[in-house]
TIRO-2110 file (N, C-alpha, C; in Angstrom, 1 decimal):
// TIRO-2110
-56.4, -76.8, -0.8, N, 1, A
-55.0, -76.7, -0.7, CA, 1, A
-54.5, -76.4, 0.7, C, 1, A
-53.5, -77.1, 1.1, N, 2, A
-52.9, -76.9, 2.4, CA, 2, A
-51.6, -76.3, 2.3, C, 2, A
-51.4, -75.3, 3.1, N, 3, A
-50.0, -74.7, 3.1, CA, 3, A
-49.4, -74.9, 4.4, C, 3, A
-48.1, -75.2, 4.4, N, 4, A
-47.4, -75.4, 5.6, CA, 4, A
-46.8, -74.1, 6.0, C, 4, A
-47.0, -73.7, 7.2, N, 5, A
-46.5, -72.4, 7.7, CA, 5, A
-45.0, -72.5, 8.0, C, 5, A
-44.5, -73.7, 8.2, N, 6, A
-43.1, -73.9, 8.6, CA, 6, A
-42.1, -74.1, 7.5, C, 6, A
-42.5, -74.0, 6.2, N, 7, A
-41.6, -74.2, 5.1, CA, 7, A
-40.8, -72.9, 4.8, C, 7, A
-39.5, -73.1, 4.6, N, 8, A
-38.6, -72.0, 4.3, CA, 8, A
-38.2, -72.0, 2.9, C, 8, A
-38.1, -70.8, 2.3, N, 9, A
-37.6, -70.7, 1.0, CA, 9, A
-36.3, -70.0, 1.1, C, 9, A
-35.1, -70.6, 0.7, N, 10, A
-33.8, -70.0, 0.8, CA, 10, A
-32.9, -70.8, 1.6, C, 10, A
-31.7, -70.3, 1.9, N, 11, A
-30.6, -71.0, 2.6, CA, 11, A
-30.6, -70.6, 4.1, C, 11, A
-30.1, -71.5, 4.9, N, 12, A
-30.0, -71.1, 6.3, CA, 12, A
-28.7, -70.3, 6.5, C, 12, A
-28.5, -69.8, 7.6, N, 13, A
-27.3, -69.0, 7.9, CA, 13, A
-26.0, -69.9, 7.9, C, 13, A
-26.1, -71.1, 8.4, N, 14, A
-24.9, -72.0, 8.4, CA, 14, A
-24.5, -72.3, 6.9, C, 14, A
-25.5, -72.6, 6.1, N, 15, A
-25.2, -72.9, 4.7, CA, 15, A
-24.6, -71.7, 4.0, C, 15, A
-25.0, -70.5, 4.2, N, 16, A
-24.4, -69.3, 3.6, CA, 16, A
-23.0, -69.1, 4.1, C, 16, A
-22.7, -69.3, 5.4, N, 17, A
-21.4, -69.1, 5.9, CA, 17, A
-20.4, -70.2, 5.3, C, 17, A
-20.9, -71.5, 5.2, N, 18, A
-20.0, -72.5, 4.6, CA, 18, A
-19.7, -72.2, 3.2, C, 18, A
-20.7, -71.8, 2.4, N, 19, A
-20.5, -71.4, 1.0, CA, 19, A
-19.5, -70.3, 0.9, C, 19, A
-19.6, -69.3, 1.7, N, 20, A
-18.7, -68.1, 1.7, CA, 20, A
-17.3, -68.5, 2.0, C, 20, A
-17.1, -69.4, 3.0, N, 21, A
-15.8, -69.9, 3.3, CA, 21, A
-15.2, -70.7, 2.2, C, 21, A
-16.0, -71.6, 1.5, N, 22, A
-15.5, -72.3, 0.4, CA, 22, A
-15.1, -71.4, -0.8, C, 22, A
-15.9, -70.4, -1.1, N, 23, A
-15.6, -69.5, -2.1, CA, 23, A
-14.4, -68.7, -1.8, C, 23, A
-14.2, -68.2, -0.6, N, 24, A
-13.0, -67.4, -0.2, CA, 24, A
-11.8, -68.2, -0.3, C, 24, A
-11.8, -69.5, 0.1, N, 25, A
-10.6, -70.4, 0.0, CA, 25, A
-10.3, -70.6, -1.4, C, 25, A
-11.3, -70.8, -2.3, N, 26, A
-11.0, -71.0, -3.7, CA, 26, A
-10.4, -69.8, -4.3, C, 26, A
-10.9, -68.6, -4.0, N, 27, A
-10.3, -67.4, -4.6, CA, 27, A
-8.9, -67.2, -4.1, C, 27, A
-8.6, -67.5, -2.8, N, 28, A
-7.2, -67.4, -2.3, CA, 28, A
-6.3, -68.4, -3.0, C, 28, A
-6.7, -69.6, -3.3, N, 29, A
-5.9, -70.5, -4.0, CA, 29, A
-5.6, -70.1, -5.4, C, 29, A
-6.6, -69.5, -6.1, N, 30, A
-6.4, -69.0, -7.5, CA, 30, A
-5.4, -67.8, -7.5, C, 30, A
-5.5, -66.9, -6.5, N, 31, A
-4.6, -65.8, -6.4, CA, 31, A
-3.2, -66.2, -6.1, C, 31, A
-3.0, -67.1, -5.2, N, 32, A
-1.7, -67.6, -4.9, CA, 32, A
-1.0, -68.3, -6.0, C, 32, A
-1.8, -69.1, -6.8, N, 33, A
-1.3, -69.8, -7.9, CA, 33, A
-0.9, -68.9, -9.0, C, 33, A
-1.7, -67.8, -9.2, N, 34, A
-1.4, -66.8, -10.3, CA, 34, A
-0.1, -66.1, -9.9, C, 34, A
0.0, -65.7, -8.6, N, 35, A
1.2, -65.0, -8.2, CA, 35, A
2.4, -65.8, -8.4, C, 35, A
2.4, -67.1, -8.0, N, 36, A
3.5, -68.0, -8.2, CA, 36, A
3.9, -68.2, -9.7, C, 36, A
2.8, -68.2, -10.5, N, 37, A
3.1, -68.4, -12.0, CA, 37, A
3.7, -67.1, -12.5, C, 37, A
3.3, -65.9, -12.0, N, 38, A
4.0, -64.7, -12.5, CA, 38, A
5.4, -64.6, -12.1, C, 38, A
5.7, -65.0, -10.8, N, 39, A
7.1, -65.0, -10.3, CA, 39, A
8.0, -66.0, -11.2, C, 39, A
7.4, -67.2, -11.5, N, 40, A
8.2, -68.1, -12.3, CA, 40, A
8.4, -67.6, -13.7, C, 40, A
7.4, -67.0, -14.2, N, 41, A
7.5, -66.5, -15.6, CA, 41, A
8.6, -65.4, -15.6, C, 41, A
8.6, -64.5, -14.6, N, 42, A
9.6, -63.4, -14.6, CA, 42, A
11.0, -64.0, -14.5, C, 42, A
11.2, -65.1, -13.6, N, 43, A
12.5, -65.7, -13.4, CA, 43, A
12.9, -66.4, -14.7, C, 43, A
12.0, -67.1, -15.4, N, 44, A
12.3, -67.8, -16.6, CA, 44, A
12.7, -66.8, -17.7, C, 44, A
12.1, -65.6, -17.7, N, 45, A
12.5, -64.6, -18.7, CA, 45, A
13.9, -64.1, -18.4, C, 45, A
14.3, -64.0, -17.1, N, 46, A
15.6, -63.5, -16.8, CA, 46, A
16.7, -64.6, -17.2, C, 46, A
16.4, -65.9, -17.0, N, 47, A
17.3, -66.9, -17.4, CA, 47, A
17.4, -67.0, -18.9, C, 47, A
16.3, -66.7, -19.6, N, 48, A
16.3, -66.7, -21.1, CA, 48, A
17.2, -65.6, -21.6, C, 48, A
17.1, -64.4, -20.9, N, 49, A
17.9, -63.3, -21.3, CA, 49, A
19.4, -63.6, -21.1, C, 49, A
19.7, -64.2, -19.9, N, 50, A
21.1, -64.6, -19.6, CA, 50, A
21.6, -65.6, -20.7, C, 50, A
20.8, -66.6, -21.1, N, 51, A
21.2, -67.5, -22.1, CA, 51, A
21.4, -66.8, -23.4, C, 51, A
20.6, -65.8, -23.7, N, 52, A
20.8, -65.0, -25.0, CA, 52, A
22.2, -64.2, -24.9, C, 52, A
22.5, -63.7, -23.8, N, 53, A
23.8, -63.0, -23.6, CA, 53, A
25.0, -64.0, -23.8, C, 53, A
24.8, -65.2, -23.3, N, 54, A
25.9, -66.2, -23.4, CA, 54, A
26.0, -66.6, -24.9, C, 54, A
24.9, -66.7, -25.6, N, 55, A
24.9, -67.1, -27.0, CA, 55, A
25.6, -66.0, -27.8, C, 55, A
25.4, -64.7, -27.5, N, 56, A
26.0, -63.6, -28.1, CA, 56, A
27.5, -63.7, -27.9, C, 56, A
28.0, -64.0, -26.7, N, 57, A
29.4, -64.1, -26.4, CA, 57, A
30.0, -65.2, -27.2, C, 57, A
29.3, -66.4, -27.2, N, 58, A
29.9, -67.5, -28.0, CA, 58, A
30.0, -67.1, -29.5, C, 58, A
29.0, -66.4, -30.0, N, 59, A
29.1, -65.9, -31.4, CA, 59, A
30.2, -65.0, -31.6, C, 59, A
30.5, -64.1, -30.7, N, 60, A
31.6, -63.2, -30.7, CA, 60, A
33.0, -64.0, -30.8, C, 60, A
33.1, -65.0, -29.9, N, 61, A
34.3, -65.9, -29.8, CA, 61, A
34.4, -66.6, -31.2, C, 61, A
33.3, -67.1, -31.7, N, 62, A
33.4, -67.8, -33.0, CA, 62, A
33.8, -66.8, -34.1, C, 62, A
33.3, -65.6, -34.1, N, 63, A
33.7, -64.6, -35.1, CA, 63, A
35.2, -64.2, -35.0, C, 63, A
35.6, -64.0, -33.8, N, 64, A
37.0, -63.6, -33.6, CA, 64, A
37.9, -64.8, -33.7, C, 64, A
37.5, -65.9, -33.3, N, 65, A
38.3, -67.1, -33.3, CA, 65, A
38.9, -67.3, -31.9, C, 65, A
38.9, -68.5, -31.4, N, 66, A
39.4, -68.7, -30.0, CA, 66, A
40.8, -68.3, -29.8, C, 66, A
41.7, -68.4, -30.8, N, 67, A
43.0, -68.0, -30.6, CA, 67, A
43.1, -66.4, -30.5, C, 67, A
42.4, -65.7, -31.3, N, 68, A
42.3, -64.3, -31.1, CA, 68, A
41.7, -63.8, -29.8, C, 68, A
40.7, -64.6, -29.4, N, 69, A
40.1, -64.3, -28.1, CA, 69, A
41.0, -64.5, -26.9, C, 69, A
41.8, -65.6, -27.0, N, 70, A
42.7, -65.9, -25.9, CA, 70, A
43.8, -64.8, -25.7, C, 70, A
44.1, -64.2, -26.8, N, 71, A
45.1, -63.0, -26.8, CA, 71, A
44.5, -61.9, -26.0, C, 71, A
43.2, -61.7, -26.0, N, 72, A
42.6, -60.7, -25.2, CA, 72, A
42.5, -61.0, -23.8, C, 72, A
42.6, -62.3, -23.4, N, 73, A
42.6, -62.7, -22.0, CA, 73, A
41.2, -62.8, -21.5, C, 73, A
41.0, -62.6, -20.2, N, 74, A
39.7, -62.7, -19.5, CA, 74, A
39.0, -61.5, -19.8, C, 74, A
37.7, -61.7, -20.2, N, 75, A
36.9, -60.5, -20.6, CA, 75, A
35.6, -60.5, -19.7, C, 75, A
35.1, -59.3, -19.4, N, 76, A
33.9, -59.1, -18.7, CA, 76, A
33.2, -57.8, -19.1, C, 76, A
32.0, -57.7, -18.8, N, 77, A
31.3, -56.5, -19.1, CA, 77, A
29.9, -56.5, -18.5, C, 77, A
29.2, -55.4, -18.8, N, 78, A
27.8, -55.2, -18.3, CA, 78, A
26.9, -55.1, -19.5, C, 78, A
25.7, -55.6, -19.3, N, 79, A
24.6, -55.4, -20.3, CA, 79, A
23.5, -54.7, -19.6, C, 79, A
23.3, -53.5, -20.0, N, 80, A
22.3, -52.7, -19.3, CA, 80, A
21.0, -52.5, -20.1, C, 80, A
21.0, -53.0, -21.3, N, 81, A
19.8, -52.8, -22.1, CA, 81, A
18.6, -53.7, -21.6, C, 81, A
18.9, -54.7, -20.8, N, 82, A
17.9, -55.5, -20.2, CA, 82, A
17.7, -55.3, -18.7, C, 82, A
16.5, -55.4, -18.2, N, 83, A
16.3, -55.2, -16.8, CA, 83, A
16.2, -56.6, -16.1, C, 83, A
16.8, -56.9, -15.0, N, 84, A
17.8, -56.0, -14.3, CA, 84, A
19.1, -56.1, -15.0, C, 84, A
20.1, -55.3, -14.6, N, 85, A
21.4, -55.2, -15.3, CA, 85, A
22.1, -56.6, -15.1, C, 85, A
22.7, -57.0, -16.2, N, 86, A
23.4, -58.3, -16.3, CA, 86, A
24.9, -58.1, -16.4, C, 86, A
25.7, -58.9, -15.7, N, 87, A
27.1, -58.8, -15.7, CA, 87, A
27.6, -60.2, -16.3, C, 87, A
28.5, -60.1, -17.4, N, 88, A
29.0, -61.3, -18.0, CA, 88, A
30.5, -61.4, -17.9, C, 88, A
31.0, -62.6, -17.8, N, 89, A
32.4, -62.8, -17.7, CA, 89, A
32.8, -64.1, -18.5, C, 89, A
33.9, -64.0, -19.3, N, 90, A
34.3, -65.1, -20.1, CA, 90, A
35.8, -65.4, -19.6, C, 90, A
36.0, -66.7, -19.3, N, 91, A
37.3, -67.2, -18.9, CA, 91, A
37.7, -68.3, -19.9, C, 91, A
39.0, -68.4, -20.2, N, 92, A
39.5, -69.5, -21.0, CA, 92, A
40.6, -70.2, -20.3, C, 92, A
40.7, -71.5, -20.5, N, 93, A
41.7, -72.3, -19.8, CA, 93, A
42.2, -73.3, -20.8, C, 93, A
43.5, -73.4, -21.0, N, 94, A
44.1, -74.4, -21.9, CA, 94, A
44.0, -75.7, -21.2, C, 94, A
43.7, -76.8, -21.9, N, 95, A
43.5, -78.1, -21.4, CA, 95, A
44.6, -79.1, -21.5, C, 95, A
45.8, -78.6, -21.8, N, 96, A
47.0, -79.5, -22.0, CA, 96, A
46.8, -80.6, -23.0, C, 96, A
45.8, -80.4, -23.9, N, 97, A
45.6, -81.2, -25.1, CA, 97, A
45.8, -80.3, -26.2, C, 97, A
46.4, -80.7, -27.3, N, 98, A
46.7, -79.8, -28.4, CA, 98, A
45.5, -79.0, -28.8, C, 98, A
45.7, -77.7, -28.6, N, 99, A
44.7, -76.6, -29.0, CA, 99, A
43.3, -76.7, -28.5, C, 99, A
43.1, -77.4, -27.3, N, 100, A
41.8, -77.5, -26.8, CA, 100, A
41.7, -76.6, -25.6, C, 100, A
40.6, -75.8, -25.6, N, 101, A
40.4, -74.8, -24.5, CA, 101, A
39.1, -74.9, -23.9, C, 101, A
39.0, -74.8, -22.6, N, 102, A
37.8, -74.8, -21.8, CA, 102, A
37.4, -73.3, -21.8, C, 102, A
36.2, -73.0, -22.3, N, 103, A
35.6, -71.6, -22.2, CA, 103, A
34.4, -71.7, -21.2, C, 103, A
34.5, -70.8, -20.2, N, 104, A
33.5, -70.7, -19.3, CA, 104, A
32.9, -69.3, -19.4, C, 104, A
31.6, -69.2, -19.6, N, 105, A
30.9, -67.9, -19.7, CA, 105, A
29.9, -67.9, -18.5, C, 105, A
30.0, -66.9, -17.7, N, 106, A
29.1, -66.7, -16.6, CA, 106, A
28.3, -65.4, -16.7, C, 106, A
27.0, -65.5, -16.5, N, 107, A
26.2, -64.3, -16.5, CA, 107, A
25.5, -64.2, -15.2, C, 107, A
25.6, -63.1, -14.5, N, 108, A
25.0, -62.9, -13.2, CA, 108, A
24.2, -61.7, -13.1, C, 108, A
23.2, -61.7, -12.2, N, 109, A
22.3, -60.5, -12.1, CA, 109, A
21.6, -60.6, -10.7, C, 109, A
21.0, -59.5, -10.3, N, 110, A
20.3, -59.5, -9.1, CA, 110, A
18.8, -59.5, -9.4, C, 110, A
18.1, -60.4, -8.7, N, 111, A
16.6, -60.5, -8.8, CA, 111, A
16.0, -60.2, -7.4, C, 111, A
15.5, -59.0, -7.2, N, 112, A
14.9, -58.6, -6.0, CA, 112, A
15.8, -58.8, -4.8, C, 112, A
17.1, -58.4, -5.0, N, 113, A
18.1, -58.6, -3.9, CA, 113, A
18.7, -59.9, -3.8, C, 113, A
18.3, -60.9, -4.6, N, 114, A
18.9, -62.2, -4.6, CA, 114, A
19.8, -62.4, -5.8, C, 114, A
21.0, -62.9, -5.6, N, 115, A
21.9, -63.1, -6.7, CA, 115, A
21.6, -64.3, -7.5, C, 115, A
21.5, -64.1, -8.8, N, 116, A
21.2, -65.2, -9.7, CA, 116, A
22.4, -65.4, -10.7, C, 116, A
22.6, -66.6, -11.2, N, 117, A
23.8, -66.8, -12.1, CA, 117, A
23.5, -68.0, -13.0, C, 117, A
24.0, -67.8, -14.3, N, 118, A
23.9, -68.9, -15.3, CA, 118, A
25.3, -69.1, -15.8, C, 118, A
25.8, -70.3, -15.7, N, 119, A
27.2, -70.6, -16.2, CA, 119, A
27.2, -71.7, -17.2, C, 119, A
27.9, -71.5, -18.3, N, 120, A
28.0, -72.4, -19.4, CA, 120, A
29.5, -72.7, -19.6, C, 120, A
29.8, -74.0, -19.7, N, 121, A
31.2, -74.5, -20.0, CA, 121, A
31.1, -75.2, -21.4, C, 121, A
32.1, -74.9, -22.2, N, 122, A
32.2, -75.5, -23.5, CA, 122, A
33.7, -75.7, -23.9, C, 122, A
33.9, -76.6, -24.7, N, 123, A
35.3, -76.8, -25.2, CA, 123, A
35.4, -76.3, -26.6, C, 123, A
36.5, -75.6, -26.9, N, 124, A
36.7, -75.1, -28.3, CA, 124, A
38.1, -75.5, -28.7, C, 124, A
38.2, -75.7, -30.0, N, 125, A
39.5, -76.1, -30.6, CA, 125, A
40.1, -74.9, -31.3, C, 125, A
41.3, -74.6, -30.9, N, 126, A
42.0, -73.4, -31.5, CA, 126, A
42.9, -73.9, -32.6, C, 126, A
43.8, -73.0, -33.1, N, 127, A
44.8, -73.4, -34.1, CA, 127, A
45.7, -74.4, -33.5, C, 127, A
46.2, -75.3, -34.4, N, 128, A
47.0, -76.4, -33.9, CA, 128, A
48.2, -76.6, -34.8, C, 128, A
49.3, -77.1, -34.1, N, 129, A
50.4, -77.5, -34.9, CA, 129, A
50.1, -78.8, -35.6, C, 129, A
49.2, -79.6, -35.1, N, 130, A
48.7, -80.8, -35.7, CA, 130, A
48.0, -80.5, -37.0, C, 130, A
47.2, -79.5, -37.0, N, 131, A
46.5, -79.1, -38.2, CA, 131, A
47.5, -78.7, -39.3, C, 131, A
48.6, -78.1, -39.0, N, 132, A
49.6, -77.7, -40.0, CA, 132, A
50.2, -79.0, -40.5, C, 132, A
50.5, -79.9, -39.6, N, 133, A
51.1, -81.2, -40.1, CA, 133, A
50.2, -82.0, -41.0, C, 133, A
48.9, -82.0, -40.5, N, 134, A
47.9, -82.7, -41.3, CA, 134, A
47.7, -82.1, -42.7, C, 134, A
47.7, -80.8, -42.8, N, 135, A
47.6, -80.1, -44.1, CA, 135, A
48.8, -80.4, -45.0, C, 135, A
50.0, -80.5, -44.4, N, 136, A
51.2, -80.9, -45.1, CA, 136, A
51.1, -82.4, -45.6, C, 136, A
50.5, -83.2, -44.8, N, 137, A
50.4, -84.6, -45.1, CA, 137, A
49.3, -84.8, -46.2, C, 137, A
48.3, -84.0, -46.1, N, 138, A
47.2, -84.1, -47.2, CA, 138, A
47.7, -83.8, -48.5, C, 138, A
48.6, -82.7, -48.6, N, 139, A
49.1, -82.3, -49.9, CA, 139, A
50.1, -83.4, -50.4, C, 139, A
50.8, -84.1, -49.5, N, 140, A
51.7, -85.2, -49.9, CA, 140, A
50.9, -86.4, -50.3, C, 140, A
49.8, -86.7, -49.6, N, 141, A
49.0, -87.9, -50.0, CA, 141, A
48.3, -87.7, -51.3, C, 141, A
48.0, -86.4, -51.7, N, 142, A
47.4, -86.2, -53.0, CA, 142, A
48.4, -86.6, -54.1, C, 142, A
49.6, -86.2, -53.9, N, 143, A
50.7, -86.6, -54.9, CA, 143, A
50.8, -88.1, -54.9, C, 143, A
50.9, -88.7, -53.7, N, 144, A
51.0, -90.2, -53.7, CA, 144, A
49.8, -90.8, -54.2, C, 144, A
48.6, -90.2, -54.0, N, 145, A
47.4, -90.8, -54.5, CA, 145, A
47.3, -90.8, -56.0, C, 145, A
47.9, -89.7, -56.6, N, 146, A
47.9, -89.6, -58.1, CA, 146, A
48.9, -90.6, -58.6, C, 146, A
50.0, -90.9, -57.9, N, 147, A
50.9, -91.9, -58.4, CA, 147, A
50.3, -93.3, -58.4, C, 147, A
49.6, -93.6, -57.3, N, 148, A
49.0, -94.9, -57.2, CA, 148, A
47.9, -95.1, -58.3, C, 148, A
47.1, -94.0, -58.5, N, 149, A
46.1, -94.1, -59.5, CA, 149, A
46.6, -94.3, -60.9, C, 149, A
47.8, -93.6, -61.1, N, 150, A
48.5, -93.8, -62.4, CA, 150, A
49.0, -95.2, -62.6, C, 150, A
49.6, -95.8, -61.5, N, 151, A
50.1, -97.2, -61.7, CA, 151, A
49.0, -98.2, -61.8, C, 151, A
47.9, -97.9, -61.1, N, 152, A
46.8, -98.9, -61.1, CA, 152, A
46.1, -98.8, -62.5, C, 152, A
46.1, -97.7, -63.1, N, 153, A
45.4, -97.6, -64.4, CA, 153, A
46.3, -98.1, -65.5, C, 153, A
47.6, -98.2, -65.4, N, 154, A
48.5, -98.6, -66.5, CA, 154, A
48.9, -100.0, -66.5, C, 154, A
END
């Protein structure tokens, strides 16, 4: 059996350095991606909380009724039960169309010193003189409908 004195078992210094650089770069990419994912998750959670606050305000308007809410005027407040503190504001504007109101709800908060905001616009229908007229016509049409049905049947 012949043995070669010049055979090496293992990696050269250059191969070890290249492997270390590739491993370090991979670890840095994974850490940067994880950090960005955590920031995005935190921001999405804040927007989700703001949307929840808007939904609560719309439920309150629905419960009170838009006409009762308009009597209260512009409303605003703070929600401190969630981090960071959220400020909400509700504005209503008559649209020059019978009983149609534009309702704008804005929720704002600070995220690491940067102002964030979520705004929702919706149209709500309040009490109407048209509804009163329609309800009067419906009761009249029921009487007329009974007369027509009676003459058609006889």
